[in-house]
Structure formats: structure tokens, C-alpha cells
C-alpha positions in Angstrom: -4.2 8.6 14.6 -3.6 6.2 11.8 0.0 5.0 11.2 1.3 3.3 8.1 3.6 0.5 8.9 5.9 -1.1 6.2 7.1 -4.7 6.5 10.5 -3.6 5.2 12.0 -7.0 4.3 12.1 -6.7 0.5 9.3 -4.2 0.1 9.5 -2.6 -3.4 7.2 0.4 -2.6 8.8 2.0 0.4 9.3 5.4 -1.2 5.8 5.4 -2.7 4.4 4.6 0.8 6.2 7.4 2.4 4.9 9.8 -0.3 1.3 8.8 0.4 1.8 9.0 4.1 3.3 12.5 3.7 0.3 13.6 1.5 -2.2 12.5 4.1 0.0 13.7 7.0 0.3 10.2 8.5 3.2 8.7 10.4 5.1 6.1 8.4 7.2 3.5 10.2 9.6 1.1 8.4 10.3 -2.1 10.3 13.2 -4.2 9.1 15.8 -6.6 10.3 19.5 -6.1 10.4 19.9 -7.9 7.0 17.5 -5.4 5.3 18.3 -2.2 7.2 17.0 0.9 5.5 16.6 4.6 6.4 14.4 7.0 4.5 13.6 10.7 5.0 10.0 11.1 6.1 9.8 7.7 8.0 10.8 6.3 11.3 12.9 3.2 11.1 12.8 0.4 13.6 15.5 -2.3 13.2 15.1 -5.7 14.8 17.4 -8.6 15.2 17.5 -11.0 12.3 15.3 -14.0 12.8 12.3 -15.9 11.5 9.3 -13.6 11.6 11.1 -11.2 14.0 9.8 -8.2 12.0 6.3 -9.6 11.8 6.0 -10.0 15.6 7.4 -6.5 16.3 5.0 -5.0 13.7 1.9 -6.8 14.9 2.6 -5.9 18.5 2.7 -2.2 17.5 -0.3 -2.1 15.1 -3.6 -0.9 16.4 -7.1 -0.6 15.1 -7.3 1.5 12.0 -3.5 1.3 11.1 -2.4 0.4 7.6 0.3 -2.2 7.0 2.1 -2.7 3.7 3.2 -6.4 3.5 3.6 -9.3 1.2 3.2 -11.8 4.0 -0.2 -13.5 4.2 0.4 -14.6 7.8 1.2 -11.1 8.9 -1.8 -9.8 7.0 -4.1 -12.2 8.9 -2.8 -11.0 12.2 -3.3 -7.4 11.2 -6.9 -8.1 10.2 -7.4 -9.7 13.6 -6.3 -6.4 15.2 -8.8 -4.5 12.9 -6.0 -3.0 10.8 -5.8 -2.6 7.0 -3.2 -4.8 5.3 -2.4 -4.1 1.7 0.2 -5.8 -0.6 2.8 -4.2 -2.8 0.5 -4.3 -5.8 -2.4 -2.6 -4.1 -4.5 -5.7 -3.2 -6.3 -5.2 0.1 -6.2 -8.3 2.3 -9.7 -8.8 3.7 -11.6 -11.2 5.9 -13.2 -12.4 2.6 -9.9 -13.3 0.8 -7.3 -14.1 3.5 -8.4 -17.7 4.1 -8.0 -18.5 0.4 -4.6 -16.8 0.2 -3.3 -18.7 3.3 -4.6 -22.0 1.8 -2.8 -21.3 -1.5 0.4 -20.5 0.4 0.0 -23.8 2.3 -0.6 -25.8 -0.9 2.5 -24.2 -2.5 4.6 -25.0 0.5 3.5 -28.7 0.3 4.5 -28.8 -3.4 7.9 -27.4 -2.6 8.4 -29.8 0.4 7.6 -32.7 -2.0 10.4 -31.5 -4.3 8.2 -29.7 -6.7 9.1 -26.3 -8.2 6.9 -23.3 -8.7 7.4 -20.2 -10.8 8.7 -17.1 -9.1 7.1 -13.7 -9.5 7.4 -11.8 -12.7 9.5 -8.7 -13.0 7.9 -5.8 -11.3 6.2 -3.2 -13.6 5.4 0.5 -13.3 1.7 -0.4 -13.6 2.0 -2.5 -10.4 3.5 0.4 -8.6 0.9 2.8 -9.9 -1.8 0.4 -8.9 -0.3 0.2 -5.4 -0.2 4.0 -5.0 -3.8 4.4 -6.2 -5.1 1.7 -3.9 -3.2 3.1 -0.9 -4.6 6.6 -1.6 -8.1 5.2 -2.0 -7.8 3.3 1.3 -6.6 6.4 3.1 -9.5 8.4 1.7 -11.9 5.7 2.8 -10.8 5.3 6.4 -9.6 8.8 7.3 -12.0 11.5 8.4 -12.6 14.2 5.8 -10.8 17.5 6.6 
């Protein structure tokens, strides 16, 4: 059975993800570290020790083929793809084998700019349209991968 996992460190669509999971009768698991601890009705919460990529490693060790993972982390998305899962970001963009290399390269390039003392713009303020786009994409993904009732 498909499970929806949420990389809980700073995820802005936790409640929306739980709502979609409930609609499709899927388990929803929030994985967060002690600095971002959260509990929500309708989801299991797993809390891990604070540390670099601690949440990512716990999550990727639990995910199995066909699971959905909500994450903003390109590296985690790449590992989920390798396990034949379905990573999706907070705006509803599906990470795929066709786009993950480009995203990882862009992250690497941005990191080089920052290490050289350069500055990059941060993300714009989140909009309702982004949240709606996420919900629609997550619903579409569930419809596409789950067997029809």
C-alpha cells in the first residue's frame, strides 16, 4: 500500500498533504527532527535526532516502490527516484528522471556562487496559488498511481 511521507523540516503543505492522504485513504507519515517537531491529527510522526540530513536518511530508508514523498530537497528526491518512489515538491512539481539532473546541477552551481561569496535571491513569499497547485498535483499523482476503486 502506498504511503505518503513528508520531509517535515520547513514543509509549508503538511495539512494539505494530510487532507489528500485522508481522501485517498493513504497513510501519511511526517518525519522531522527535534528542531522542527510537529504533530498533526491524521498522520504518524517520526522524530529523529537533529543532524545534517538525519531526516533524509530515515525517510529514504523507509520509502518503498510506489510511495510518495513531499520534499523540497533535490538530493532526497534523487534517492526517492532511485527507489522508484514519487517525489513531489511543495509547489506540485514532480521530480522525475528527466528533470532531477538539471535540478541537482542548478543546486551545485548556486552552492559554488555562495561559497565564492556571491549572494542569491531567496524564494518569494508563498502564495495560495502555489498551495492549490500542490494539492491539485498531489491529487493527480494519486489518481495516476493508485488502482481505481
